[in-house]
N, C-alpha and C positions, 0 to 999 in steps of 0.2 A: 599443267594440272591445276584445276580450280578447286579450292577448298573453302567450305562455308563454315563460319563460326556462329553459334547462337548463344547469347547470354540472356538468361531470364532473370528479371529483377522483380521481386514481389513487392506489392504496394497495398497498404491498408489505409483507408481514409486519405489524409493528405501527406502521408509519409512515403517518400520514394528515394531509393538509392540509385545513383548513376555511377557505374564503375567502368564505363567503356572509353571515357576520354583519354586516359593515359595509354590504353591499348592502341588507340588510333595512331599514336606516335611511334609504335614499334615497327620495325622494318620487316614486313613479310610481303611486301608488294614490289613487283618489278615490272617495268615496261620500258618504252623507248626513252622516257625522261631521265631515269636514273636507276642505279642498282639498289636504291632504297637507303634508308637510314642505317648507319652502323651503330653498334652499341656505344661507341665513343661519342657519337653525335647525340644520342639520347641523353647522355650524362652532361654534355656541355651546352645543352640548349638553354638560352636565356629566356627570362619572362618578367613582365611587369608585375610588381607586387601591390603597389598602391599609387594613388594620384592625389595631388593637392592643387586645385586651381587658385590662382592669385585672386584676392578680393576684387581687383579691377577687371579681371577676366582676360588680361593681356598675355599671361604666362601660365604654364603648367609645370609644376615640379612633380617628379615621379621617382619611385625607387625601382631599380632594375637589379634582379638577381643574376649574378655572373658566376657560374660554376667554375671550379678549378679545371685547368687543362690537364687531361689525363697524361701522365708520364712526364709532364713539364713542371707543374706547380707542386709545392709541398701539399701533403694531405691536410685536410681540415674542412671547416665549414665554407660554404660558398660566400664570395664577396657580395655585398649589397651596395650598389653605387647610387648616388643622387644625380639625376639628370634634369635638365631644364629645357623646355620648349619656349623660346623667347618670342618677343614681339614680331620678329621677322620669320617666325615659324622654323627657326633653326634648332636642331636637336643637339644639345651640348652636354657633354659629360662634365658636370659641375664639381662633384666630389667623388673621386674614384680611386682605384688602386686597392691596397690591402685594407679594406674598411668594411664595416657592417653598419649601414644607416638604418635607424628605426623611425619612430614617429616624426612626421614633418608638419610644421605649422608656419603659416605666413603671418607677418605683421599686418595690422589693419590697413596700413598705407601701401602695401605691396612692395615695400622697399627692402625688407629683410626676410630671410628664411631661417627658422630655428629648427633644429633637428637633434635627435639622439644618435650617437655614433660611438663605435669602439674601433679605433685605428689599430693597426698591427702591433704597435708598441705601447698601446694603452692597456693598463691592467684592468680598467673598469669602463663601463658605459658612461659617457658624459653628455652634457648638453652643449651644442655648438651653434654658432650664428654665422651666416654668410650674406653678403650683400647680393641683391638680385642682379646687380650689374656686373658681378664677378669679383675676383680677388681670392684671398686666402680665408679659409674657414677659421673662425676664432673660437677657442674653447672658453665658454663663459661660466659654466658650473661643473665642477669636478669634486667628487668626494671619494672616500676610501671604501666605497661600495658601488655596485651597479645602480644606475637610475633606471627604474622600470617604466615610468610614464611621467609626462609633464604637461602643463597647460599654461598658456600665456594670457595675461589679462588684456582687456580690450584696448587699454592705453599703452600696452607694452612696457609697463613700469614694474610689473611683478610676475614672477614665475613660481608656481606651486608644483612640487614634484614628489614622486613616491620612491622611497628607497628603504632598505633595511637598516636598522641601527648598526653603526660601525662597532666592531669588536673592541672591547676595552683592552688596555695594554696587558692586563693579566690574562685575559682570554687568548690574546694573540701569542703570548709567551707560552701558555699551555699547548696551543695548537702546534707551535714550532717544535715542541718537545715530544710530539707524537700523540697527544690527547685530542685526536681528531675523528673519533668514531662517529658514524652517521647512524642514528637510531630512527627507524621507520616511524614517521608521523610524530616524532618527539623532538627532532632536530629542526623543525620548521620554524622560521622567524617571520613575524608579521611585518608587512610593509608599513612604514611610518610616513606621515605627510610633513613636508618641509616647505618653508616659504623663503624666497629670495627676493629682496627688493633691489631692482636694477638701478643703474645710473647713480650709484653711490660710490664714494672712494674705495672703501673696503666692503666687499659684498658680504652682508651678514646672512647666515643660514639659520632660520628659526625653526626648531622642532616643535610642531603643534601638538597639542594634547588631543588625542583621539583614541578610544579604547579598541577600535576595530582594526581588522586587516583590510586595507584598501586595495582595490583592483585597478581602478582608473578614476580620472577626475577631469572636469571641464569647467572653465570659468564662465560665468554669466556673460552674455554679449554686451552688457552696458554697466555692470557693477562688479564687485569683488566677491559675490556669492559663488559657491562651488557646487557642482553636481557630481557626487561621488558614489561609486558602487562599493558597498562595504559588506564585510563578512565577519561573523563572530570569531572565526579562527582562520588559520592559513590552510586548513585541511581541504583536500579536493572535494570531499563529499559535501562539506558546508558551502563551498563555492557553487555547487550545482543546485542545492536545495534550500540553503539558508542565507542567501545574500539578498540585499535590498539596495535601492537607491535612496540617498539622503541629500538634502540641501544643507550645506555647511556654510557657516561664516568663514571668512578668510582666516580667522583665528583657529579654525578646526572645530568649533562648537556646532553641534547639530541643531538646526532650526526645525526641520520637519522630515518625516520619513514617508516615502511612497511605497505603499503596501500592495504588492501584486502576488498572486498565489503561485504562479507557474515559474519555470526556469527563466532566467534573465539573459538577455543579450545586450546589444548596444543601446545607448540613450543619447538624445541630443536636445539642446535648448532650441526653441523657436527663435527666429531673428529678433523679435521684440521682447524675448525673455519671459513671456506670459504663459507659455506652455512648455511641456517636455514630452517628446515622443520616445516611447520605449518599446523595443521588441521583446516579447516574453511569451511563455507558454500560456495556453488558454486557462489551465488550472494545474493543480499539483500532479495529475495523472498524465498530462500532455508530455510526451517524450521529447518534443522539439520546441524551441523558442522561435515560433514563427507567426505569432499574432501581433498586431500593432495596437498600441494603446496611446491615448492622448490624455495628459494630466494638466488641468488648469491650476496654476499655482495660487490663484486668488482664493479659491474655495476648496482645493484639494480633490475636485471631482475627477474621477477616472472614467474614461469613455473608450470602449473598444471600437476601433475604426474598421471599415470594410469587412464586417463579420462574414459576409457571404462570398468573399473572394475565394476561389477554389485553388488555393496554393499557399505557399509559405513566404512570408516576408523575410528577406535575408539582410537587407541593408537599406537605410533611409537617409535622405538629405533634404533639408528645408530649402525651398526656393522662394518662399514668401512667408509672411506671418500666418497664412491660412492654407498653404499648399506644400505638399511633400512629393518628392520623387522616391520611388521604392524599387529596388531590385528584388524580384520575386521569382520563386521556383514553382513551376506548375508541371507536374509529371517529370519527364526527362528533359523538358525545355525550360527556358527562363525568359523573362520579359521585364520591361521597364514600364511601370505604371505611375500615373500622377493622381494623387489623392487630395481631395478637398476635405479639410478637417471639419469644416462647419456642416457640410452635407453628408459626410462619411460615404462619399461615392468615389469611383475611380474611372479613369480613362486610360487606355493602353497607348503608350508613346512609342515603344519599340518592341516588336515581336517578330523574330526571324527564325525560320527553321535552321537548326544547327548552330545558332549563335548562343554561347553560354556567357551570360552577363555575371560579372563578379563584383563591381563597385561603380558608384556614380558620384560625381562632384561637380560643382559649378561655382561661378563668381557669386558675390553677395547679392546681386540682383536676380539671380536664377536664370540668366539668359545664355551664358556661355557654358554649355553642358558637355562634359566629357565622361566617357565610360571606360572601364577596364573590361575586356571581353576576350574570349578565346573561341576558336572553331576547331573542328577535327583536323584542319590544315595548318594550324599554328597555335602556339601557347598564348598566354595572356598578353595582349597588346592594348594600345589606347585608341579609342574611336572618338570622333567629334560628332555631336548631334546638333544639326542646324535645321530647324523646322522639322521636316520628316526625313531628312537626308542624313544617313549615317556614313561617315568617312573615316577610314583607318588612317592614322597619322604617325604611327611608329612601325618600324620593320626591324625588330631586334635580331632576327635570324634570316637574312636575305637568302641564304643558301637553301632554305626550305622550299623556295619557289621552283627549284629544279628537281624536286623529289615528289613522286606521286605517292600519296598516302591512301590507306584503305578507306573506302566509303563507309559512312555511318548512317544508319536509318533506324527510326523508332517505330515500333509496331504496338498497337494497343489491343488488349483482349478484355472482354467483359465476362465476368463470372456469372454463374447461375444464381448466386446469392446477392445480398444487398450491397456488397462492396466490390470495387474494382480490384482484381486480383493480381494483374501483372502488367509490366511494360517489358518489352524485349527489344534487344538491339541485334540486328543481323549484319555481319560483316562478311563481304565476299572479297577474297583476295586471291591473287595468283602466286604460285610458288615457281 
């Protein structure tokens, strides 16, 4: 018996919701290849979360989500391992087991990998370092609170990180005696910024003075300036509508504020440190942070790039001082575009039917480009882009090759009015 499913997804302007990708992994299709995916397999499917290409372009570090095995492992969150694709194109489990790896940063000389992680026996998230040639990961910064984000200076001599202030002994004593009530929107604690100077005998942790709640931060590519997203409070509403990017001294003192009206997403220094690229909403009424802005630090001039691009910018990566790669969503599809900041124009680098792009990264010269992408036939994996050739280089779930999954197709309708009204996806499967 053949059953057809139709899912209608409404769209106004550039906003589009795609909800069919996870459905494509459910097993309602059978043929000679396999009896289809079991519910256990849908739970245990691995996927790539992020990538970090070494500055010299010879290696790729990536985070792989490894769910617990049903009926075997204890209940809990999925493990997140650190894998490395080395110079010989070998895929190595670098840091694995009962661990959850967070942000990954390469040293400028491509010799060391720094990352956030919480091992099974760790009470808090700490900062680790491991040599790119292998060995044991070394914990270099650990405090009595979780570390939420960190950034490494260009000379690898300083680390700035975000964490909540540790409880005082009196507060800890009260908490142990049962005074641990959680009051909605009143128990939130702001993230503080800390500075650690490396390669000293006893590692000092300096708490920097800053009145804001900090969300993330990045060192300037050639100085100790910091690009930080700040919010007045730790409230979620303020994060959406009242946050801004600021340029900070390493001491935490604010030098300048970048004022954009819409919702904010990620921001990145240009390789020469003269510009900042920020993904944000077009204005206060824009529900999505999908426009791209370039800010010149010399005069503070804000310029919106590729205004006429018919889609949303999701992620960007600088490949030179004047060019960016951007992962963009256009309808139910996604593509990789290259943007010239000076001319504010774009060219399409990758656009394939059924390929959903998630992230992009490259070496410091912008030559060795890698993507995280998924298809209806597999979850997020790593692809290498060489000229116009896209090659998949990871196969985290080889057993999927023997299973036929439902086909996915996008259909576009035009409304009688001024806006496009719908995208629909039609799945035909056999029971």
